[in-house]
C-alpha distance (Angstrom), angle and dihedral (degrees) to the residues before:
residue distance angle dihedral
I1 . . .
I2 3.79 . .
G3 3.80 123.4 .
N4 3.71 156.1 129.0
F5 3.70 100.1 -115.0
P6 3.82 129.6 -153.3
Y7 3.82 103.6 -102.1
N8 3.77 94.0 -137.2
I9 3.84 94.6 62.9
S10 3.85 100.4 28.9
T11 3.76 97.3 111.0
Q12 3.83 90.1 49.9
I13 3.78 87.1 53.7
V14 3.73 92.3 52.8
F15 3.87 91.7 48.7
K16 3.86 88.1 50.2
T17 3.74 87.9 50.9
L18 3.79 91.7 52.8
E19 3.75 90.0 48.9
L20 3.81 91.4 53.0
R21 3.80 97.1 36.2
H22 3.76 93.1 128.1
Q23 3.77 86.9 68.5
I24 3.81 98.3 39.1
P25 3.73 115.3 65.4
E26 3.85 93.6 168.3
F27 3.67 136.3 22.1
S28 3.79 129.3 -175.5
G29 3.72 128.2 177.0
M30 3.68 154.5 142.7
F31 3.79 118.1 -107.4
Q32 3.73 137.2 165.5
K33 3.89 101.5 -69.6
E34 3.85 94.9 -114.6
V35 3.74 92.3 51.7
A36 3.79 93.4 49.1
E37 3.78 91.0 47.3
R38 3.85 90.3 50.0
I39 3.72 93.9 51.9
C40 3.87 90.2 51.6
E41 3.76 97.8 39.3
K42 3.72 122.3 121.3
K43 3.90 128.3 -136.4
G44 3.74 119.7 -75.4
T45 3.76 101.3 46.2
K46 3.87 134.7 94.7
A47 3.75 91.2 -116.1
Y48 3.85 93.3 58.2
G49 3.72 109.3 98.8
I50 3.83 149.3 120.8
L51 3.81 93.8 -39.5
S52 3.84 92.8 47.7
V53 3.86 95.1 49.7
L54 3.83 97.4 42.1
T55 3.79 93.6 46.4
Q56 3.82 95.8 44.0
A57 3.73 91.0 49.3
F58 3.77 89.8 70.3
Y59 3.83 105.3 17.6
E60 3.77 139.2 45.6
A61 3.87 99.7 -122.4
E62 3.84 119.0 -152.7
Y63 3.74 126.1 179.3
L64 3.81 105.2 -144.7
F65 3.84 108.7 -178.0
T66 3.79 148.3 -33.1
V67 3.78 122.0 -107.1
S68 3.83 116.1 -148.8
E69 3.76 116.6 -127.8
H70 3.93 87.8 -127.3
V71 3.72 93.7 74.5
F72 3.92 91.7 69.4
I73 3.75 128.8 74.4
P74 3.00 112.2 -116.0
P75 3.87 91.8 21.8
P76 3.87 115.5 -126.8
K77 3.69 118.6 -130.5
V78 3.79 92.5 -115.2
K79 3.89 138.8 60.9
S80 3.67 118.8 -114.9
G81 3.77 130.3 -134.5
V82 3.81 129.5 -153.6
L83 3.77 117.8 -147.4
R84 3.79 137.7 176.1
L85 3.79 126.3 -146.9
R86 3.87 118.9 -164.6
R87 3.74 115.7 -169.4
K88 3.88 111.3 -117.9
E89 3.80 115.3 -112.4
N90 3.78 90.7 -120.2
Y91 3.85 101.7 36.4
Q92 3.83 96.4 160.2
L93 3.77 111.5 105.4
P94 3.84 118.9 -125.7
C95 3.85 86.6 -135.4
D96 3.74 140.7 53.6
E97 3.78 103.5 -64.6
K98 3.80 96.2 -152.3
L99 3.85 92.5 50.1
F100 3.87 88.5 46.6
F101 3.75 93.3 55.7
S102 3.88 90.5 45.7
V103 3.81 93.7 48.3
V104 3.84 92.8 49.6
K105 3.81 93.0 48.4
T106 3.72 94.5 43.9
A107 3.74 92.7 48.5
F108 3.76 93.6 51.8
N109 3.78 95.0 44.1
Q110 3.73 86.0 79.0
R111 3.75 99.8 26.0
R112 3.75 96.8 165.1
K113 3.85 93.1 59.1
T114 3.75 123.3 78.1
L115 3.80 118.4 -103.2
R116 3.77 88.0 -105.1
N117 3.79 89.7 64.8
S118 3.80 101.1 31.5
L119 3.81 91.8 52.9
K120 3.78 99.6 47.1
T121 3.85 91.5 114.6
Y122 3.83 88.1 71.4
Q123 3.84 94.1 68.9
L124 3.77 93.8 -134.4
S125 3.88 120.8 -169.0
D126 3.70 116.7 -101.0
N127 3.82 87.9 -117.2
L128 3.79 92.4 58.7
K129 3.81 92.8 44.6
E130 3.74 87.8 60.6
D131 3.87 91.1 65.2
S132 3.87 108.9 112.1
I133 3.80 90.3 -126.2
F134 3.82 88.6 76.0
D135 3.87 88.6 62.0
L136 3.80 89.7 67.6
R137 3.77 130.7 84.7
P138 3.81 118.4 -121.4
E139 3.89 94.4 -107.7
Q140 3.86 88.1 59.6
L141 3.78 94.5 63.1
S142 3.79 125.0 86.5
V143 3.78 122.1 -140.1
E144 3.81 88.2 -99.6
Q145 3.79 90.7 52.6
F146 3.75 90.4 50.9
I147 3.84 88.6 53.3
E148 3.81 91.0 49.5
L149 3.87 89.7 48.2
T150 3.80 90.1 51.7
Q151 3.72 90.4 49.6
K152 3.86 91.4 52.3
I153 3.77 91.3 46.8
A154 3.82 90.5 51.0
A155 3.83 92.3 46.9
D156 3.80 87.0 51.5
G157 3.77 88.9 65.5
V158 3.83 101.3 -103.0
């Protein structure tokens, strides 16, 4: 898929791409700059979030370049960013996919809290809650750590 996507529905387009990833090996597009950066962001930053983790679980995300608002007539009020997503060779998750999506979204819904507090709705065992991963905030976890976290939650009987 290649396109210049309407900025107001760009995140929905990315989520639809994730849903249909088995049919979409490569995706390139122009988004509002902040959205493109968020998709490609790595752990440890404020921009890293749900969109970053879910996209990077299945695709290699690369921010290619910025497009100035002055190249458009009429010029928009924002800069644009072009990105490329290449589906990972092994894009099947080694954990329950539905639970993975849920854990990521729930963790980032209260991103300032530690995982121990933001994931309270999962009714985790006291033993699991003692795991040091629960002392972290969601933006501190890599995609691989979110997969490990999902595996631990699933093994805990959720």
